[in-house]
Structure formats: structure tokens, C-alpha cells
C-alpha positions, 0 to 999 in steps of 0.5 A: 451182522459182520464179516466171517473170518477164516479159520486160523491155523497158526499162532500168528493167525490167532493174533490177527484174529484177536486184534480183529475181535478187540476192534469189533467189541471195543464199543460193547465191552468194558476195559476192566481194571488190572489191579497191581498188588505188592509182594505180600498181598493176599498172603502171596510172596510175589507181586500180583496183577489181578485182571478184574473180569468180574467187573466185565459186562454180564459179570464175566469174561464171557461177554468178550467171546459172545460179542465177538461171535455175534458181531463177526459171524452172520446172525440169521433171523432165527437169532442165536442159541447157546447152552451154558452152565451159567456165565456163557448163557448170561453173556450171550443173552446180554450181547443179543439184547444189546445188539437187538438179536433174539436169544434162546439159552439152554441151561441145566438144573445145576445152574446157580440161581444167581446166573439163571436170574441174570439170564432172565434179566437179559430177556432171553428165552430160557430152556431148562434141559437135563442136569448137566451141560452135556444135556443142555448142549444136546437140547440146544443143538437140536433147536439149532438144527430145527430153527437155523439159529446161530449156535454160539459155542461156549468155548470150542469156536475160533471167534469165541476163543479170539474174543476171550483172548482179548483179555490177555491182550488188554492185560498185556498192554497195561501190566505185562506179567511173567506168568498168567494163571487161568481157570480152565473149564472147556478151554476158551479163555486159556486158549485165547490167552495162550494164543495171544501170549505165545512166547510173551509169558508163561501160561498156567492153567488151574483146574480142580481135582474134580474138573481136570478136563484139560489136565487129562487131555494133555496127559492123554495127548488129545481131548477125552471125556471125563466125569466131573464134580465138585463145588465149581462144576457149574463154571469149570465142569466141561466134560471134554476140552474143546478141540481148538483150545486143546491144540493151542494149549498143547503148544503154548500152555506150560502146564495145568495144576490142580487144586481142591475145592477147599482151596477155592473156598479159602481163596474166595474168602481171602479175595472178599475179606482183604479186597472186598472183591465178590468172586465166583469160586472159579475166579479164585482158582489162580489165588488158590493155586498160589496159596496151596503151593500147586504153583510155586513162583520164583522169587520176584516173579510177577504173576497175573490172575484173571478173576474171571467172573463175579456172578455170585449171590453176595449173601452166599459168601457169608463172610464179614 
């Protein structure tokens, strides 16, 4: 469906790749709002910029990577396949439907009903495989080996990472920040954003204590397998950081901070009650880091937060 870009070895190469991704996906994704908030908003003493990827097509930033992969890689007649805890599957299914490509999505039993419903609505074929992302991925890989379908990784792929990096590129063109707080699952979003911002702004990852995937990888000096759990495990529950995102993070991510599930719930509630913004728990990670003190900005520091997804059943928020 498009030309295949060579693997990148440097931050400069990744910048070029992100530019290519941005050009390719421009007709297919939304330029999402960057909401600027004065100091004191949301209980935070510094100015904020919220990048509202919850308003992106398919309901999350994942559409950027999915469209990049399908547009800039060679898609065979067997179509594409992806394993997901939810948002990646929705995004691949959406991109495939938009581009007229067959998609088969492998989900696990822990996938939130709202996200499973979104995959079904995009008319992709759904396979339920196991109770974890690792089991869904194994089933998807077996399918790819048997059929020749294009494997669309959730995060450890140069094109996917480049697509996710367009989020930071777009934010920077509208509202440059001193620090960007990024929720971390397998590392695709923070990898792409850090590659784009390298040296332009501080990048800080946010994980929960139950899903410290990149935190533990950076501490060990290489990706490691960990046990994951907690309330946001469907979005943040990768058991191992991607190799490419890890290499980018090791060079360009300032640190990874940890928050509790309860911090996410409080931040999610605040986004709803003060902004009427329906955000997934993972999307509340940046605000949770600020509100809990896991990340303490300097006076006047302008902090960006990627509100990365909105695929949540509004009735589940339960807030007036």
C-alpha cells in the first residue's frame, strides 16, 4: 500500500520517519485539540496543556500508529492482524476498514467490553485468545505464520512508533511545553514522543505500581518480563517493554514515575467533574502524577499531558 521505510538508527532518522508518518496519515486522522489551562486548573499549580487524543479517530492515539503501518508498509491479500488489550485492536480495525483491508483482531478475556464493542463495530473479525495480552499475541503470531497476514505490533515497530510520535510533533507545533507526561504501556507512545522531542522538552513516563514495565526495564538496563496487574492493566499492562521504545527511552526519557490505581481514579474523576472529559484510567496518568506528587514541576513550568484514550463506557464513570 506504500513504500517501506528503512529502520532508523538515530534520533535524526526517527525525526525524518515521524515527518513521513505525519504526511501519510494527515488525511486519515484528526488533528486533536491542545487544551491550554492556566495555573490552578485541575488542582495543579502550574500551567497545563492537555493533548486530547481521547478525541482521535478510534478513540485513542493508537490510530496514528495503525494508519502509519498500513499506509507505509506492504499489506498482503491476507490483510492484517493484531493482538490487543483493546485500543490497539480498535485502531487497527478502524484503519483497516477505512483503507479497505481485511483485519483480524486477537483480544483476551480481560479486554473491556467498551473496547471489544468498538472492534466489532469496525467490522473486524474478533478472536478471543486467553486471559492476557501475551496469550493473545501468541495466537496472533500463529495466525500470521499460517496465513501471511501483516502483523501490526502494538508498540515495538518502527512505523508504529513513528506514527505515535506524530502526537508530540503536532502538540509542539501548537503549544510547546517544558515537560511532557506520557502514560506508558509497552512504550510505543513515549518512544515516538521522546524521539520527536529529543532535546526540545523533558519527557517523563507515568506507570502504575502494578504495571512498572518501562520503570523496571530502565532500572535493569534492558527490557525484562514482569508481572502486571491493577485497574489499568488493559491499557498499561504490557509485561515487557518494546526493544525499540526502550532504546529511545534510555536516551531521551528523563525518568519514569509510578502512581497508585487510586491516584488514577481520582484524576479520572477530576477530568470528568471539572472538564466533562470522559477519559480512560490510563489517560489520567499524567494528571495523577502531578496530583499525587510523583512528578513535582518547578514554579511556572508548563506541563503537557497526553490524554491518550477515551474508549470508556460513560456510565462506568459514575460521577455527577
